[in-house]
C-alpha positions as CSV (number, residue, x, y, z in Angstrom):
1,M,205.8,112.2,-93.1
2,P,204.0,111.7,-96.4
3,F,207.3,110.7,-97.9
4,S,209.2,107.6,-96.8
5,N,212.5,109.5,-96.5
6,V,214.1,112.8,-97.2
7,N,215.5,111.5,-100.6
8,E,212.0,110.9,-101.8
9,L,211.0,114.4,-100.7
10,N,214.1,115.8,-102.5
11,K,213.2,114.1,-105.7
12,H,209.6,115.3,-105.5
13,L,210.7,118.9,-105.0
14,A,213.2,118.8,-107.9
15,T,210.5,120.3,-110.2
16,R,208.3,122.0,-107.6
17,S,208.4,125.0,-105.2
18,Y,205.8,123.5,-102.9
19,V,204.7,120.0,-101.9
20,E,201.3,120.6,-103.4
21,G,200.0,123.4,-105.7
22,Y,201.6,126.7,-106.2
23,S,201.6,128.2,-102.8
24,L,202.2,127.4,-99.1
25,S,199.8,124.8,-97.8
26,D,199.3,122.4,-94.8
27,A,201.1,119.7,-96.8
28,D,204.3,121.8,-96.7
29,R,204.0,122.4,-93.0
30,A,203.4,118.7,-92.4
31,A,206.3,117.6,-94.5
32,L,208.6,120.0,-92.8
33,S,207.5,119.1,-89.3
34,A,208.0,115.4,-90.1
35,L,211.8,116.0,-90.8
36,G,214.4,115.6,-88.2
37,G,216.0,119.0,-89.2
38,V,217.0,121.0,-92.2
39,P,218.0,118.5,-95.0
40,D,221.6,118.2,-96.0
41,R,222.4,120.7,-98.7
42,S,224.9,118.6,-100.6
43,S,222.9,115.4,-100.8
44,C,219.4,116.9,-100.9
45,P,219.6,120.4,-102.5
46,H,216.0,120.7,-103.5
47,A,214.7,119.7,-100.1
48,Y,217.2,122.0,-98.5
49,R,216.1,125.0,-100.7
50,W,212.4,124.2,-100.0
51,A,212.9,123.9,-96.2
52,L,214.5,127.3,-95.9
53,H,211.8,128.9,-98.0
54,I,209.0,127.4,-96.0
55,M,210.7,128.3,-92.7
56,A,211.0,131.9,-93.9
57,L,207.3,132.0,-94.7
58,V,206.0,130.4,-91.5
59,G,208.7,131.8,-89.2
60,V,211.5,129.8,-87.7
61,E,210.0,130.1,-84.2
62,N,206.9,128.3,-85.5
63,V,208.8,125.3,-86.8
64,T,209.1,122.1,-84.8
65,F,210.9,119.0,-86.2
66,S,209.4,115.8,-85.0
67,G,211.3,113.3,-87.1
68,S,214.5,111.5,-86.2
69,P,217.8,113.3,-86.9
70,S,218.5,110.7,-89.7
71,A,215.5,112.0,-91.6
72,A,217.4,115.2,-92.3
73,A,220.8,113.7,-92.5
74,P,222.7,116.9,-91.6
75,S,226.4,116.7,-92.4
76,A,229.3,118.4,-90.8
77,A,231.0,121.0,-92.8
78,A,233.8,119.5,-94.8
79,P,237.3,121.1,-94.5
80,K,238.3,122.9,-97.6
81,A,241.7,124.0,-98.7
82,A,242.1,127.8,-99.1
83,A,243.1,129.1,-102.5
84,K,246.3,131.0,-102.0
85,P,246.6,133.9,-104.4
86,A,250.1,134.5,-105.6
87,A,251.9,137.5,-104.1
88,D,251.3,140.4,-106.4
89,D,251.1,144.1,-105.5
90,D,248.5,144.5,-108.2
91,F,246.4,141.5,-107.2
92,D,242.7,142.3,-107.5
93,M,240.9,140.5,-104.7
94,F,237.7,140.3,-106.7
95,G,239.1,140.1,-110.2
96,D,237.8,137.7,-112.8
97,D,239.2,134.2,-112.7
98,D,238.9,132.1,-115.8
99,E,239.3,128.9,-113.8
100,D,236.2,129.6,-111.6
101,E,233.6,126.9,-111.9
102,E,230.6,128.0,-113.8
103,E,227.0,127.3,-112.9
104,T,226.1,123.9,-114.3
105,A,223.3,123.6,-116.9
106,E,221.3,121.6,-114.4
107,E,221.5,124.4,-111.8
108,R,220.6,127.0,-114.4
109,A,217.6,125.0,-115.5
110,A,216.4,124.4,-112.0
111,N,216.7,128.1,-111.1
112,K,214.9,129.1,-114.2
113,A,212.1,126.5,-113.6
114,R,211.7,127.7,-110.0
115,K,211.3,131.3,-111.1
116,E,208.8,130.4,-113.8
117,R,206.7,128.4,-111.3
118,M,206.6,131.3,-108.9
119,A,205.5,133.7,-111.7
120,L,202.9,131.1,-113.0
121,A,201.5,130.7,-109.5
122,K,201.0,134.5,-109.1
123,R,199.4,134.8,-112.6
124,L,197.0,131.9,-111.9
125,K,195.9,133.4,-108.6
126,D,195.4,136.8,-110.1
127,E,193.3,135.3,-113.0
128,K,191.2,133.3,-110.5
129,D,190.5,136.4,-108.4
130,A,189.6,138.4,-111.4
131,K,187.1,135.7,-112.6
132,E,185.5,135.6,-109.2
133,G,185.3,139.4,-109.1
134,K,187.4,139.5,-105.9
135,K,189.0,142.8,-105.0
136,K,192.6,142.6,-104.1
137,K,193.0,143.1,-100.4
138,E,195.9,145.1,-99.2
139,K,197.9,143.3,-96.6
140,P,201.2,144.0,-94.9
141,V,204.2,142.8,-96.7
142,E,205.9,140.0,-94.7
143,K,209.6,140.7,-94.2
144,S,212.4,139.0,-92.3
145,L,215.6,140.5,-90.8
146,I,218.5,138.2,-91.4
147,V,221.9,138.2,-89.5
148,L,224.7,136.5,-91.3
149,D,228.1,135.4,-90.0
150,V,230.6,135.3,-92.8
151,K,233.9,133.5,-92.0
152,P,237.0,134.0,-94.2
153,W,239.8,131.5,-94.9
154,E,242.6,133.7,-93.6
155,A,243.2,136.4,-91.0
156,E,244.7,138.6,-93.8
157,C,241.4,138.8,-95.7
158,D,240.2,142.4,-96.1
159,L,236.7,142.0,-94.6
160,E,235.6,145.5,-95.4
161,A,236.4,144.9,-99.1
162,L,234.6,141.6,-98.9
163,W,231.5,143.3,-97.4
164,K,231.5,145.9,-100.1
165,E,231.6,143.2,-102.7
166,I,228.8,141.1,-101.1
167,I,226.4,144.1,-101.0
168,K,226.8,144.7,-104.7
169,Y,224.4,141.8,-105.2
170,E,220.9,143.2,-105.9
171,Q,217.5,141.5,-106.1
172,E,214.0,142.7,-105.8
173,G,212.9,142.4,-102.2
174,L,216.5,142.4,-100.8
175,Q,218.0,145.2,-98.8
176,W,221.4,145.1,-97.3
177,G,222.2,146.6,-93.9
178,A,224.2,149.9,-94.0
179,T,226.9,148.7,-91.6
180,F,228.8,145.6,-90.5
181,K,230.8,144.3,-87.5
182,L,233.9,142.3,-87.1
183,E,234.0,139.7,-84.3
184,P,237.0,137.5,-83.3
185,V,236.8,133.8,-84.1
186,A,240.2,132.2,-83.4
187,F,243.9,132.3,-84.3
188,G,243.6,136.0,-85.3
189,I,240.8,135.3,-87.7
190,K,237.7,137.5,-87.5
191,K,234.2,137.0,-88.9
192,L,232.1,139.5,-90.8
193,V,228.7,140.0,-89.1
194,M,226.2,141.7,-91.5
195,T,222.5,142.0,-91.9
196,C,219.9,142.1,-94.7
197,T,216.1,142.4,-94.9
198,I,214.2,140.3,-97.3
199,V,210.6,140.3,-98.6
200,D,209.6,136.6,-97.9
201,S,207.5,136.3,-101.0
202,L,210.2,137.5,-103.3
203,V,213.5,136.3,-101.9
204,L,214.7,132.8,-101.0
205,L,217.2,132.8,-98.2
206,D,219.5,130.4,-100.1
207,D,219.6,132.9,-103.0
208,V,221.4,135.3,-100.6
209,T,223.8,132.7,-99.0
210,D,224.6,131.1,-102.4
211,N,225.8,134.4,-103.7
212,I,228.2,134.8,-100.8
213,E,229.4,131.2,-100.8
214,G,230.2,131.8,-104.5
215,M,233.2,133.9,-103.4
216,E,234.8,130.7,-102.4
217,D,238.4,131.9,-102.6
218,F,237.8,134.2,-99.7
219,V,234.7,132.8,-97.9
220,Q,235.0,129.7,-95.8
221,S,231.4,129.6,-94.6
222,V,228.2,131.5,-94.2
223,V,226.0,130.9,-91.2
224,V,222.5,132.3,-90.6
225,A,222.9,133.6,-87.1
226,S,219.3,134.7,-86.7
227,M,216.1,135.3,-88.8
228,N,213.2,137.2,-87.4
229,K,210.0,138.5,-88.8
230,I,209.6,142.3,-88.9
């Protein structure tokens, strides 16, 4: 691995979308392959975001991790106490909560910088092609079909209402599936199984999962059950 450890890679990616330059390169493939798995999201958020993005671009089936498991330092999901809403006939499951944690200034700055880098990379490429007199070649848009397992905290959670709330999130290149399924987990709890299609060059997978995990009063976990190119 061109980096001595995953923390060094995470630090390098704090202000970058790719290991080198403004688009996918062999350096990204080499750095990803050298890991022992997907980096831990809590301790290495930048490396985690980058790894999912690169995997979406090259295809999960084409990724092989050759490093030791410690290189990725995956961590088990920590238990989390469910927020118990007070009994109220007029309780709004998705109403505003003044006590919800807001996005930190650092997270806002990182997201803004990432989007600006993606826009800059596209502009620089277009300008280069224009100078060289290249004609833009039409090529198929690369898309991925994602299957998500969304597990609630409690068996009483209205999963249909949760699904309707999740699909309100809109982003260019993201299309939600028209239906969902409920599958049993344990102790009367069921999980919500839903799908979405993303344009790989426009949507990062963690943009989708972060939005769902933001409904933390009702969502215990979000797992990517499968991701396939279409």
